[in-house]
Backbone bond lengths (Angstrom), bond angles and torsions (degrees), N, CA, C in turn:
res aa  C-N    CA-C-N  psi(-1)  N-CA   C-N-CA  omega(-1)  CA-C   N-CA-C  phi
1 M - - - 1.493 - - 1.505 110.72 -
2 L 1.359 116.62 -42.32 1.453 121.07 179.60 1.488 110.88 -63.06
3 K 1.365 117.23 -41.14 1.446 122.26 -179.99 1.498 111.02 -62.99
4 V 1.344 117.40 -41.60 1.468 122.75 -179.14 1.541 108.53 -65.44
5 S 1.354 116.82 -42.20 1.461 122.99 180.00 1.544 110.25 -62.25
6 R 1.309 118.07 -40.30 1.459 120.26 -179.23 1.504 110.40 -68.64
7 K 1.348 114.86 -38.22 1.441 120.31 -179.44 1.527 110.73 -65.25
8 K 1.360 114.20 -39.60 1.488 120.28 177.97 1.535 109.57 -67.40
9 Q 1.268 117.66 -40.42 1.469 122.29 -179.64 1.512 110.48 -63.93
10 K 1.330 115.14 -42.37 1.500 121.70 -179.36 1.541 108.02 -63.21
11 A 1.355 116.59 -42.95 1.455 120.95 -178.49 1.532 109.38 -65.03
12 E 1.307 118.14 -40.65 1.456 125.19 -177.85 1.579 108.67 -65.45
13 T 1.306 116.67 -42.86 1.453 120.84 177.73 1.527 112.28 -65.78
14 R 1.271 115.50 -41.46 1.473 121.95 176.60 1.560 108.11 -57.15
15 Q 1.370 114.91 -47.41 1.435 120.28 -177.22 1.542 110.16 -65.48
16 K 1.322 120.02 -34.84 1.437 125.59 177.68 1.521 110.36 -60.58
17 L 1.335 115.51 -42.26 1.467 119.99 177.07 1.516 111.21 -63.12
18 M 1.306 116.61 -42.52 1.452 120.62 179.80 1.525 111.55 -67.50
19 D 1.347 113.67 -43.54 1.510 117.90 178.69 1.518 112.41 -62.78
20 A 1.317 117.72 -39.63 1.447 125.58 -179.21 1.510 108.41 -62.82
21 T 1.292 116.31 -44.17 1.477 122.52 179.04 1.498 110.04 -65.81
22 A 1.332 118.52 -47.82 1.451 122.31 -179.82 1.502 112.35 -59.30
23 A 1.379 113.84 -36.93 1.483 118.62 -179.56 1.547 109.86 -66.20
24 E 1.301 116.56 -38.60 1.461 119.49 178.61 1.528 110.43 -66.47
25 L 1.342 115.40 -41.71 1.471 119.04 177.57 1.513 111.60 -60.93
26 A 1.324 115.01 -38.03 1.473 121.98 -179.88 1.537 109.90 -66.29
27 S 1.308 115.72 -27.02 1.500 116.69 -178.44 1.527 112.04 -82.12
28 G 1.341 115.68 -3.41 1.473 118.28 175.59 1.559 111.17 115.37
29 R 1.335 117.86 -6.40 1.462 119.25 -178.57 1.527 109.80 -72.13
30 S 1.311 115.89 148.91 1.476 118.67 171.05 1.537 109.37 -93.60
31 F 1.295 115.58 150.32 1.494 120.81 -174.57 1.497 110.95 -55.22
32 D 1.348 118.58 -42.37 1.436 120.46 -174.08 1.519 114.68 -70.16
33 T 1.330 117.32 -5.73 1.488 120.21 176.39 1.556 109.86 -94.50
34 L 1.295 118.84 -7.16 1.480 122.40 -177.60 1.560 108.14 -88.98
35 S 1.347 113.00 135.14 1.456 116.64 177.30 1.536 109.89 -106.07
36 L 1.258 115.17 159.97 1.515 121.24 178.85 1.525 108.79 -59.83
37 R 1.288 119.23 -45.48 1.480 121.84 179.17 1.511 113.25 -59.51
38 E 1.307 114.26 -41.94 1.482 120.38 -178.02 1.481 109.17 -66.22
39 V 1.281 121.12 -46.04 1.480 126.82 -178.38 1.530 108.19 -64.07
40 A 1.350 117.08 -42.70 1.462 120.64 -179.67 1.526 109.71 -63.15
41 K 1.292 116.11 -41.49 1.482 121.23 -179.92 1.525 111.87 -64.83
42 L 1.322 115.37 -42.16 1.462 121.76 178.27 1.562 110.24 -62.74
43 A 1.308 115.54 -34.83 1.453 120.54 -178.18 1.524 112.45 -85.67
44 G 1.338 115.33 -3.93 1.491 119.36 179.02 1.485 116.72 75.25
45 I 1.354 117.36 30.42 1.432 120.53 177.38 1.521 109.37 -127.65
46 A 1.323 116.45 166.77 1.442 121.40 176.38 1.534 109.78 -77.76
47 P 1.329 116.59 143.07 1.475 121.08 -179.47 1.545 112.33 -49.22
48 T 1.341 116.98 -42.94 1.479 122.35 -178.71 1.566 110.57 -59.77
49 S 1.338 114.53 -30.43 1.489 117.71 -177.68 1.515 111.57 -74.09
50 F 1.311 116.41 -16.96 1.499 120.62 179.79 1.486 110.93 -56.13
51 Y 1.351 116.89 -40.59 1.406 121.38 -176.17 1.568 116.95 -69.17
52 R 1.301 114.05 -8.46 1.503 119.14 174.08 1.529 108.07 -76.98
53 H 1.302 119.87 -14.96 1.416 122.75 -175.51 1.531 114.90 -118.18
54 F 1.348 116.27 -31.89 1.500 121.13 179.96 1.514 108.62 -141.96
55 H 1.329 114.77 148.50 1.464 117.45 179.02 1.515 111.09 -71.28
56 D 1.338 115.12 -35.82 1.449 121.75 -178.82 1.496 108.70 -165.07
57 M 1.371 118.30 -176.01 1.428 122.24 179.59 1.545 111.64 -63.07
58 G 1.338 113.66 -33.57 1.460 118.10 179.04 1.541 112.61 -58.12
59 S 1.326 114.53 -47.54 1.473 119.96 -179.60 1.527 111.72 -64.89
60 L 1.350 115.97 -30.25 1.472 120.32 176.12 1.524 109.88 -67.26
61 G 1.331 114.63 -45.77 1.447 121.14 179.81 1.586 111.74 -59.56
62 L 1.300 112.58 -41.86 1.478 117.85 179.19 1.526 110.90 -64.54
63 A 1.361 116.22 -39.30 1.456 119.53 177.85 1.535 111.94 -65.31
64 L 1.349 115.96 -33.89 1.486 119.86 176.34 1.527 110.62 -66.78
65 I 1.287 117.07 -41.85 1.452 120.08 179.85 1.554 111.83 -63.25
66 E 1.372 113.66 -41.90 1.452 118.83 179.02 1.488 110.70 -63.87
67 E 1.347 118.56 -44.23 1.464 124.12 -179.03 1.513 107.56 -64.29
68 H 1.303 120.24 -45.09 1.474 123.87 179.51 1.529 110.50 -58.82
69 G 1.346 115.32 -45.19 1.440 120.90 179.47 1.519 115.03 -62.24
70 E 1.312 115.49 -41.44 1.445 120.56 178.73 1.555 111.28 -65.22
71 T 1.321 115.03 -38.84 1.439 118.89 -178.67 1.565 108.60 -68.83
72 L 1.340 115.30 -40.28 1.412 120.67 -178.53 1.538 111.84 -65.16
73 L 1.339 117.75 -42.43 1.418 122.25 179.65 1.570 110.46 -64.80
74 T 1.329 115.47 -40.74 1.486 119.80 177.43 1.542 109.41 -64.15
75 L 1.300 118.75 -39.62 1.450 123.26 179.58 1.488 109.82 -63.44
76 M 1.343 118.53 -45.28 1.468 120.54 -179.26 1.534 112.30 -67.19
77 H 1.338 117.62 -35.07 1.467 120.85 176.47 1.550 108.11 -62.74
78 H 1.325 117.10 -41.25 1.463 120.38 -179.26 1.539 109.24 -65.10
79 V 1.329 117.40 -39.79 1.455 121.52 -179.70 1.510 109.89 -62.82
80 R 1.351 119.48 -43.77 1.443 122.28 178.85 1.503 112.61 -63.16
81 E 1.303 118.00 -36.22 1.454 121.78 179.64 1.489 109.77 -69.55
82 Q 1.314 118.95 -40.32 1.442 123.27 -179.48 1.525 113.96 -74.06
83 A 1.363 117.67 -25.18 1.430 121.79 -174.45 1.525 113.57 -72.37
84 S 1.337 116.63 -9.73 1.422 120.36 -178.10 1.532 111.63 -69.48
85 G 1.351 116.16 -4.88 1.462 118.12 -177.35 1.520 113.22 -81.44
86 G 1.326 116.85 6.00 1.459 117.53 179.98 1.500 112.82 113.85
87 H 1.311 117.82 -12.80 1.463 120.06 -178.84 1.543 109.69 -72.38
88 S 1.315 117.57 158.80 1.444 121.73 176.34 1.548 108.81 -68.20
89 L 1.269 116.31 116.37 1.479 118.91 -178.88 1.518 111.53 -62.65
90 I 1.326 116.40 -44.97 1.517 120.09 -178.51 1.517 108.58 -62.18
91 R 1.317 117.22 -50.62 1.463 119.68 -175.65 1.575 108.96 -61.79
92 T 1.304 116.52 -47.61 1.458 120.39 -177.96 1.536 110.34 -60.74
93 S 1.343 116.39 -41.61 1.476 119.74 -179.22 1.521 111.91 -65.14
94 V 1.359 114.09 -46.44 1.437 117.70 -178.99 1.514 112.74 -63.83
95 E 1.271 117.50 -46.31 1.481 122.19 -178.38 1.539 110.80 -65.61
96 T 1.339 116.69 -37.93 1.439 119.72 177.84 1.515 112.18 -68.10
97 L 1.331 116.19 -42.54 1.466 120.93 177.85 1.525 111.37 -59.75
98 F 1.340 115.17 -48.50 1.494 117.37 -175.72 1.556 109.67 -70.82
99 D 1.327 118.20 -34.42 1.427 120.11 175.48 1.546 111.84 -59.79
100 Y 1.358 114.48 -42.89 1.432 121.09 176.09 1.490 112.46 -62.44
101 N 1.329 116.51 -41.78 1.470 121.78 178.51 1.545 111.15 -58.18
102 F 1.338 113.63 -44.20 1.505 119.18 -176.41 1.500 108.86 -72.17
103 A 1.326 117.82 -32.81 1.484 120.79 -179.20 1.532 110.06 -73.29
104 N 1.365 115.21 -19.52 1.471 121.43 -178.21 1.522 108.70 -130.22
105 Q 1.344 117.06 52.21 1.412 121.11 -171.35 1.523 113.56 -62.51
106 G 1.337 116.74 -32.79 1.430 117.77 -178.38 1.486 112.21 -64.39
107 M 1.308 118.71 -49.79 1.477 123.30 179.36 1.522 109.35 -67.69
108 S 1.340 118.01 -42.33 1.453 119.92 -178.57 1.511 112.01 -62.09
109 R 1.324 116.69 -40.74 1.478 120.94 179.56 1.544 109.10 -64.71
110 M 1.350 115.18 -42.39 1.445 119.38 -179.35 1.535 110.82 -59.84
111 I 1.334 115.84 -50.87 1.449 118.48 -177.10 1.534 113.49 -68.91
112 L 1.318 117.25 -40.42 1.429 120.80 -179.41 1.506 112.70 -64.67
113 L 1.352 114.83 -46.56 1.478 118.89 -178.24 1.512 113.04 -75.03
114 E 1.353 117.57 -36.42 1.451 119.89 -178.73 1.491 109.85 -67.60
115 S 1.385 118.19 -26.60 1.459 119.24 -179.82 1.541 111.26 -67.78
116 M 1.291 118.44 -14.56 1.442 120.67 177.94 1.509 113.26 -103.12
117 S 1.304 116.66 -4.53 1.488 118.62 -178.47 1.515 109.42 -80.90
118 R 1.304 116.03 139.11 1.440 121.46 -178.77 1.537 114.23 -78.00
119 H 1.330 115.53 -26.72 1.413 118.89 -171.67 1.574 112.65 -116.00
120 S 1.292 117.28 6.24 1.447 118.03 -174.95 1.536 112.38 -75.99
121 V 1.306 115.60 141.97 1.498 118.36 176.39 1.498 110.63 -74.24
122 F 1.324 117.41 -11.29 1.464 121.47 179.76 1.496 113.58 -94.41
123 R 1.291 116.38 -8.49 1.518 119.00 -175.92 1.528 110.37 -59.03
124 E 1.285 116.22 -46.42 1.478 118.65 179.31 1.495 113.74 -59.65
125 A 1.369 115.08 -41.25 1.445 118.65 177.89 1.538 112.42 -63.58
126 A 1.372 115.51 -40.70 1.473 119.71 -179.07 1.555 108.13 -67.57
127 E 1.334 117.85 -39.97 1.412 120.27 179.93 1.525 112.03 -66.31
128 K 1.327 114.50 -35.64 1.473 119.75 177.59 1.513 108.43 -66.42
129 L 1.313 120.35 -38.22 1.456 121.92 178.17 1.554 110.38 -63.37
130 F 1.309 114.94 -45.40 1.481 120.04 179.63 1.551 110.32 -60.80
131 A 1.340 116.92 -40.40 1.452 121.99 179.24 1.516 110.65 -65.49
132 T 1.357 115.28 -41.17 1.475 119.10 178.57 1.484 111.92 -63.54
133 M 1.326 115.02 -43.17 1.482 119.47 179.75 1.555 111.48 -63.38
134 S 1.376 116.40 -37.47 1.426 120.99 179.12 1.540 113.08 -66.97
135 R 1.339 115.23 -41.44 1.501 118.05 177.81 1.515 110.95 -67.88
136 D 1.316 115.75 -38.52 1.492 121.54 178.32 1.498 109.46 -63.60
137 L 1.312 118.66 -45.04 1.455 122.44 -179.81 1.556 111.47 -66.16
138 A 1.356 115.88 -40.09 1.472 120.12 -179.35 1.535 108.41 -63.31
139 E 1.321 118.74 -40.39 1.468 120.83 179.43 1.519 109.92 -64.52
140 F 1.322 116.00 -37.85 1.474 118.35 -178.73 1.554 107.96 -71.77
141 L 1.313 119.90 -38.55 1.467 121.70 -179.55 1.510 110.97 -61.73
142 V 1.310 116.74 -41.42 1.454 121.33 178.01 1.516 110.05 -64.75
143 W 1.327 118.77 -45.34 1.415 123.37 179.78 1.543 111.26 -62.14
144 D 1.335 115.07 -44.17 1.474 121.40 -178.32 1.513 111.09 -66.45
145 A 1.333 117.06 -39.32 1.462 122.61 -179.76 1.541 110.13 -63.10
146 K 1.335 117.36 -41.86 1.421 123.47 -179.85 1.525 109.62 -66.67
147 K 1.332 114.45 -38.75 1.485 119.25 180.00 1.499 111.65 -64.71
148 R 1.382 115.06 -39.35 1.486 119.62 179.79 1.468 113.06 -87.66
149 V 1.378 116.24 0.39 1.482 122.78 -177.97 1.556 109.04 55.37
150 V 1.327 115.10 50.32 1.431 120.81 178.98 1.522 108.38 -122.47
151 P 1.353 118.93 130.95 1.458 119.96 179.03 1.535 109.67 -67.99
152 L 1.306 116.44 151.14 1.454 120.91 -176.93 1.515 109.01 -143.76
153 G 1.326 114.98 121.06 1.457 121.38 179.56 1.509 113.11 -95.97
154 H 1.299 119.43 138.37 1.474 123.83 174.28 1.504 112.93 48.35
155 P 1.317 118.31 60.90 1.471 120.96 -178.06 1.540 114.68 -61.90
156 Q 1.342 115.64 -35.76 1.478 116.63 -178.82 1.528 111.51 -70.47
157 L 1.356 115.08 -39.87 1.486 118.03 177.02 1.539 109.76 -63.39
158 A 1.360 114.70 -39.15 1.460 116.89 178.19 1.518 111.46 -61.72
159 A 1.335 114.98 -46.26 1.444 119.31 179.44 1.524 113.39 -61.55
160 N 1.347 116.73 -42.87 1.437 122.22 177.00 1.528 110.95 -55.13
161 S 1.350 115.26 -47.51 1.450 120.95 -178.86 1.518 111.94 -64.02
162 M 1.313 116.54 -40.36 1.474 122.64 -179.92 1.494 111.40 -64.61
163 V 1.314 117.25 -45.86 1.484 122.81 -179.92 1.523 108.47 -64.32
164 A 1.341 118.23 -41.79 1.443 122.66 178.38 1.494 112.63 -58.04
165 I 1.372 115.51 -45.57 1.454 120.87 177.49 1.530 113.08 -62.08
166 L 1.347 114.75 -41.25 1.455 119.71 -178.96 1.536 112.19 -64.04
167 F 1.330 115.10 -42.15 1.478 117.34 -179.29 1.558 112.20 -78.24
168 T 1.335 117.20 -31.51 1.429 117.48 175.49 1.554 110.08 -66.23
169 T 1.299 115.53 -42.32 1.498 119.92 175.55 1.487 110.86 -64.49
170 G 1.350 117.56 -38.81 1.428 120.55 177.54 1.518 113.98 -58.78
171 I 1.316 117.08 -41.46 1.425 123.17 175.46 1.522 113.19 -61.14
172 A 1.390 113.99 -43.87 1.458 117.89 -179.88 1.559 109.87 -66.44
173 L 1.321 116.64 -36.69 1.475 120.36 -175.29 1.518 110.81 -68.32
174 L 1.326 117.91 -25.83 1.472 120.24 -176.33 1.534 110.65 -58.66
175 N 1.297 116.56 -32.93 1.445 121.12 -178.16 1.526 115.53 -116.93
176 T 1.359 112.20 23.94 1.489 119.69 178.87 1.507 110.35 -102.81
177 P 1.345 117.93 130.78 1.441 120.64 177.15 1.525 110.89 -56.08
178 A 1.307 115.96 147.57 1.442 121.52 -176.85 1.503 114.83 -53.40
179 E 1.371 116.19 -36.64 1.450 118.30 -178.08 1.520 113.46 -71.73
180 D 1.361 116.99 -12.87 1.488 118.68 -178.20 1.524 111.65 -106.80
181 R 1.303 117.99 -2.22 1.474 120.01 -174.35 1.557 111.13 -68.93
182 G 1.306 117.90 -35.25 1.463 120.14 -178.68 1.514 111.80 -57.17
183 R 1.328 118.69 -37.98 1.454 121.68 179.54 1.538 112.01 -61.92
184 H 1.359 115.44 -41.21 1.483 118.26 178.07 1.509 113.02 -68.11
185 V 1.362 114.09 -37.21 1.485 118.93 -179.55 1.503 108.71 -65.03
186 E 1.368 117.14 -46.35 1.434 119.98 -179.78 1.566 111.93 -60.82
187 A 1.332 114.55 -40.34 1.449 117.49 178.99 1.534 112.68 -63.13
188 A 1.347 116.05 -38.63 1.444 120.94 178.13 1.537 109.55 -64.33
189 I 1.303 118.72 -40.37 1.454 123.08 179.87 1.502 110.04 -63.16
190 V 1.341 118.87 -45.11 1.462 123.25 179.20 1.533 109.65 -62.73
191 Q 1.314 117.70 -41.94 1.470 121.13 -179.15 1.532 110.63 -64.18
192 L 1.307 117.42 -42.30 1.469 121.42 179.55 1.507 111.10 -65.39
193 R 1.303 116.47 -40.54 1.488 119.67 177.19 1.526 110.65 -63.17
194 M 1.308 116.98 -40.45 1.453 120.34 177.61 1.525 111.55 -61.62
195 I 1.284 117.17 -42.23 1.465 121.11 178.68 1.516 108.71 -61.98
196 M 1.321 118.98 -45.85 1.437 121.24 -178.27 1.545 111.25 -63.97
197 R 1.295 116.69 -42.83 1.457 118.39 178.24 1.537 112.05 -65.16
198 G 1.348 117.21 -35.82 1.423 121.36 175.90 1.507 112.20 -64.85
199 A 1.334 116.13 -41.84 1.495 121.61 -178.98 1.537 107.94 -66.95
200 E 1.300 117.52 -38.09 1.488 120.09 -179.39 1.534 109.73 -70.98
201 A 1.326 115.98 -37.01 1.459 119.19 179.56 1.550 108.86 -66.54
202 M 1.271 118.65 -42.12 1.480 123.14 178.62 1.486 109.62 -64.54
203 G 1.339 117.63 -33.43 1.453 120.36 179.94 1.503 110.66 -67.97
204 R 1.328 116.87 -36.48 1.451 121.35 178.60 1.556 111.29 -70.29
205 E 1.322 115.34 -30.18 1.500 118.28 179.91 1.476 113.56 -78.21
206 A 1.347 116.72 -20.06 1.469 120.76 -175.29 1.564 110.79 -67.05
């Protein structure tokens, strides 16, 4: 029982460090301005205790990206399940994704911008997340096409293009005034629909 309690306490402390960092990112701070001592203080632990949970700030950042990615994938799975009720799957997915990005602007900004950095230790993790989302989406597109009895050509290429558009739009939206965001969202929806129609057309030609 004592061993289980210690394991639970360690997990809770680790999460406190991650939550404290995410809160600072949400306030507008960039990750590279945060120090180990500052994060430890915000989490209510001694700086030396930080190393029981992470090797350094870099490993904490990687853990945040992984957690964010898992939450995002779970969210998109839920959206796909709910969209069977007749709602537009593309529109619902796009709006849900961008709503999530705005609700978690700190982490979204970190991932989106780090993915473009040439020297960031987080670039590989961000690219891995994008690749995972693309594979996951391609699998869904194949499943959905079979369900609708619709031919589909090059599902992985279609998924890659769709994810690229979503993240490119996501980057643009981070610095777009609220009154102009709707235009970007609608443009992304149109582009994704065009990709789907193109993939279906190519499927019929095969």
